[in-house]
N, C-alpha and C positions, 0 to 999 in steps of 0.2 A: 324618430328617435333622436336624430341629430338636432332637430329643432328643440326638442325637450332638453337635451344636454346644454345647448347654447343658452337656453332660457335659465336653466339652473345656475350655470356659471355666471351669467350676467347678474342674476339675483344675488348670488354670493358676493360678487365684487361690489354690488351696490350696498349690501349690508355692511361689508367690511369698511368700505369707504365712508359710510355714514358713521360707523362706530369710531373710526379714526378721527373724523371731523368733530365728533362730539367729545373725544377724550380731552379732559381738562389739561390745560398747560400747567407745567410745574413752575412755581408752587401754587397750588390752588387752596391751601389752608396754612395755618401757622406751623412753624417748625419748632422742634424742642431740642435743647441741648442739655443732656444729663451730665452733671459734674459730681465727682466723688469728693468734693471739697465743701467746707462749711460756708455759709453766707458771710461775705465780708473778707474772705481770704483773697490773696493775690489772683489766683486763677479764676475765682468766681467773679471778682470785680472786672477783670479783663474780658471775660466772656460776655458780661453784660454790656460793657462799653462797645466791644466789637459787634455784639448782637444788634445794638441800636443802628449802627452803620449798615450792617448786613440787611436789616429789615427794610431800610430805605432803598437799598439796591434791588431787593427781591420783591418788594411790595407785600410782604407778609411778615408778621412779627416772629421773633425768635424767643421762645419761652424757656427760661433757665430753670431746671429742676435740680435741686441739691439733694444728693443721696450719699452723704459721707458714711464712712465705716466699712468694716470687713475688708480692709486692704484695698478699697476701691472697687471691690467685686460686685457690690450692689448696683452701682451705676453702670459698670461695664456689662454685667449680666442683663440688665434691663434693655440696653441698646442691642446687645447680641441677639436677643429674642425678638426684636422689633422687625417690622417689614423693611426690606431693602428698597425703599421708595424715595429716600432723600428727606424724609420728614423727621427722622430721629438720628441724632448725633451724640457722640460722647466726647467729652473734653478731658484728656488725660495727659500725664507726663511720661518721661522716659523710664521712670521707675516701674510703672505698670507694664509698659510695652516691651522693655528691653532688659530690665533687671530682675523682675519677679520670676520670669521663666527659669532662672538659674538658682533661685532661692527656695523654690517649692518643687517637689517631685511631680506634683500634679496640680495644674491650674484649672479653674472652671471656665477657661477661655483660651483660645490660641490667638495671639496677636496678629499672626499672618493669615491663618486660615479663616478666621471669623470676622476680620475687619478690613476695610479699604482705607488707606491713607487719604485724607481729604485736604487738610491745610495746616501747615505749621503756623503758630501764632507768635511765640516769642521764646527767647532763651534768657537764662540768667546764670551768671557765674558766681562762684563762692569766694568769700574772703577768709583768710586765716584770722580769727578773732581771739584776742587775749585780754586780760584785765588791764585797765588803764594804768595801774601801778606795776605792771609786769616789767621786769628788768630787760626783757628782750625788745630790741628795736628793729629786728629784721629776721628773716627766715634762717640765716646763718646762726644767729644766737639761739633760736629754738632748736635747731638740729644739734648744736654743740651741747646744749643742756639735756636734750633727750638721750644722747649717747653717754653723758656723764651720770645721769640718773639710773641708767641700766634697767629700764622697764617701769620705773616708778613715776614717770611723767604721765599725766592723765589727759585724755581728750574726751569731750562730751559729744553726744549725737542725740537725735530724736528717735533712736531705736535701732535695734539689731537689723541689719540688712538695708538700712536707709542709704541714700546716696552719700551722706556724710560718712557713714561707717565704711562704705566701699572706698570713698575718696581717701580716708585716713589710712586704709590698708594699702592703697596705691602709694601714698606718700611715704609710708614706712618702708615699703619695698624699695622705692627709688632713692631713699636717703640712708638705708642701712640702719634704721632705728627700730626700737621695739617699745611701744607705749601701751598703757592700760586704757581700755575702752570703758566709758561710763555712760550707759544709755539712760535717757530721760523719757518720760511719757509725754511731756508737753514742751513746745518750743519756748514759751516764756520762762518756764522753769529752767530750761537748759541755759539760756543766755543770762539769766539772773545768776546762775551758778558760775558762769564765766566771769561776770562782773565782780562777784564777791571772792573769786579765787578758789571756789570749791573744786573746780577743774581748771587745768592749766590753759587749755585752748579749745577751740571748736571751729568748724567750718560754718559760715553763715552768709546769707545773701544781704544785699542792701535793704531789702524789704523787712527782713527779720531782725536786723541789728541797728537800724537807723536811729531809733529813739535812744537806745543806750549809747550809741556813738555820739549823737548830738549832745547828750547829757554828759559826755566825757567820762562815762563809766567803763567803756571798753575802748581799745584801739585796734586798728586794722593793720596787721603787719604786711599783708600782701594780698593780691587778687590772683586766684588760680585761673588765669586766662592768657591768651596770646598778646593782648594789649590792654592798656588801662581803660577804665570807665571814665567818660567825660565828666560825669558828676562827681567822681572821686579821683580826679587827675593827680592828686598828691600821693595816692596809694600805688606803690609799684606792683608789678606782676611778681609772681613767685620766683621766676627766673631772675628778674632784676634785683630781688631782695636776697639773692644768694642761695635759692633753692634749686631743685632739678630743672634743667632746661625743658621747655615745652610742656611743663606740668599744667594740666587743665582739668577743672572740675566744674561741670555745669549741669543744669537741667533744662529741658525744653518742654513746652506745652503745645499740644496740637489737637486738631479735630479729626475724628475717625467716624466712619459710617459702617453699617452692617455689610458684610460681604455680599457682592452682587448688586450693589447700588449702581445705577446707570452712570456711565462715564460722563455723559453730557451734564448730569446733575452735579457730579463731583467737580467737573471743570468750572461750572458756574459758581459753585460755592467757593472753590479755591480762589477764583478771580475776585470775588466779593471780599473775602477775608484779606487777601494780599493788598487790595486797595485800602481797606479800612485801617490796617495796622501802621500804615505810613502817613496817615492824615495827621496834621499838626496837633490837634487836641489829644489824639491818642498817644502821639509821641511824647507830649508833655506829661501825660499820666505815666507812661512807661518810664520816663526819666525819674519820676518820683519813686517808683518801685525798684529802680535799677535794672529794669528789663530792657532787652534789645529786640526790636521787631525782627521777625524772620519771615518775610514774604518769599515764598518759594513754592515750586510745583509739587504735586503729590509724589512724583518720582524722587524728588530730593528728600522728602520726608521718609520715604521707603528706604533710601540709601542710608540716611542717618540712623534709622532703626537697625539696619543690618550692621553698621559699624559699631554702634553702642552694644548691640547684642554680643558681638564677637569680643569686644573689649571687656565687658563685664563678666563674660564666661570665664576668662582667664583669671581675673582678680578674685572672683568668688571661689574658684577651685583652689587657688593658691592659699587663700585665707581660710579655707574650709568652713565657709559660712553656710548654714542651712536653717530655714525657719519651719521645717516640717516637725 
């Protein structure tokens, strides 16, 4: 009996060892990154650029799949349902992972329970954008005018519950002003409305306002960031321009994987992305968009999620914003 048992155990170990030896090393096939953005958008373009670098690092291509619409839930749901094997990733921003949970009573996903933070990619801060012929030359002018108009000043955004809407609510709270929100359906429509004076001002990134700014149809009063952008060194921060101290409004874009994805896989992906975003050609593209590379560990991304979630919770509650 002992001999039989020894034989069985040896056979089991042999089979297990053979299976382990035959298990393909990751990655053994192409990866896919599902993005809730349209082709040609900033996050889409960056994902493709970083994907090319990552492919060289991993030895397998990264295929980008665009699934815009439904608040990003089509792309997020696709990856949520995918196997946690490191072959499916979703590229989203902090709106999806930290703001939406406060805007909807029930989401079709849980940012923490359903996903693993993989790698942050970049951040971008927002400018305060006004018409080129606006009489305001700094944030102090804007605040004085807002108080004088008593709620009749207008600001535009790309929709209820957007980062711009939340940012404007933060701005009003910190400056003691009350302004009228004018939501638009499309970004081009919004910034054209700013240029023509249909709305008094809006938050906008370098990527979304660059053409109008270069054509001198809008001017940038200030950047909602702790420091100036090198490509826009002549534009002061909100604090420097007479606004609230430490006022910041930004968005970040990052990669996430289904919950349960092996840590070894996440670590390798993270290292590849962190290396890619600081390469000179990627940095040159980032400067064009006004993006700042954010090479950081998964734990740093998780901490940023936690901080934004807490911050947005208070703003949404105070402003009584709901999209249900």
